[in-house]
N, C-alpha and C positions, 0 to 999 in steps of 0.2 A: 032736609037730614037725608044724608043720601043711605041706601041700604046696604050695610056692611056686608054684604052675600051676594051683593048684584056685580057682576061682572060689566066691564064696560070693551069694546072692541075700540080699538084705539087706532085701527090704522094705519099702522107703522108710527102713530104719534109716541112720543113716549109720557108714558103717562105721569100726571102730577100726583105724589105723593103727599099723605099727611104725616111728616115728621114729628108733631104733637104728638108728647107721654102717651103709651108706653112706647112708640116707635124704634127710639135708639135701645131700649133694655130686651126688646122682645128679637133685632137686628143682631145685638149681641149674643144674645143666649143662644141661637141660630148659628152665629160665627164660634161660637165654642162647642158645640154640638157638632156642624158643620153635616147634618142629614145625607145630603147627595153627594161629599166627598169635592165638591167644588174648591172649596179654599185650602186643601189638601196637593192640589194641582194645581197652584198658580193663580188660583182665580182671587177677584177681591170680592169683598164684604160685601160691598152692592151688589151680586149677585142673588143675595136674597133681599132685595130689597122690596119684590113684588108681593112674595109671603109675609113678612114681617108689616107692612101695609097692613093687608088684608087681617091677619092675625089683629094688629092693633087697633086697628077699626071694631072690629068685632069686641074687643077687652074693653075699648071705651063706649059701647053698646049696652056692656052689659052681660054680654053672651059668654058663656063658660065655654072652656078650650080645652073640646073631650077629645078623646083618641077620632072619633068619627068627623068632628070638624076639620080636627090637625090633618088626616085623611082626606077630607073636601079639599082642604085651601092646598097641598100639596096637589094631588091628581089635578086641580083647577088648572094651575102654575105648568106643571110638570108633565102631565097628562095619564090617564087611566091606567093605571097597570106602574106608576112609575116604580124606578129602582129601589129606590127608598123604601116605597110601599111594603114591595114584592118581597124584599131580602130583610127586610127589620122585623124583630119580634114585636108580637102584642108590646110587649112588656115593659120593651123601648119605648115603642111610639106611645104608650100610658104614662110611660117618665117622662118623656119630652112634651106629653099634652098638660101634664101634672105643673113642671114645671113654667109655661107657658101660662098656664091658668091662673099661675099664683103672681102673676104679673099687674093683675089688675085691681 
């Protein structure tokens, strides 16, 4: 079994996404919330594929999605001090984490 918290250096190769449930539900929620503002500037929802994949893997493994986990995932893919993490209130992060956690 793949550890859902492990990142793999893909060396520029497109990672293989595990689209089993709850992937689509996570992706849909991230699309609705658009935490990074990517969809608002015309990016496709697939911009959130990597984050959705990691969150869905963690949910399938039975790991709760807490504020800390959400920030960890976000910073893994968008870098430390991500704009979303810096500009978003703790209550907004908590709300998104709770909605994601409810998908398991």
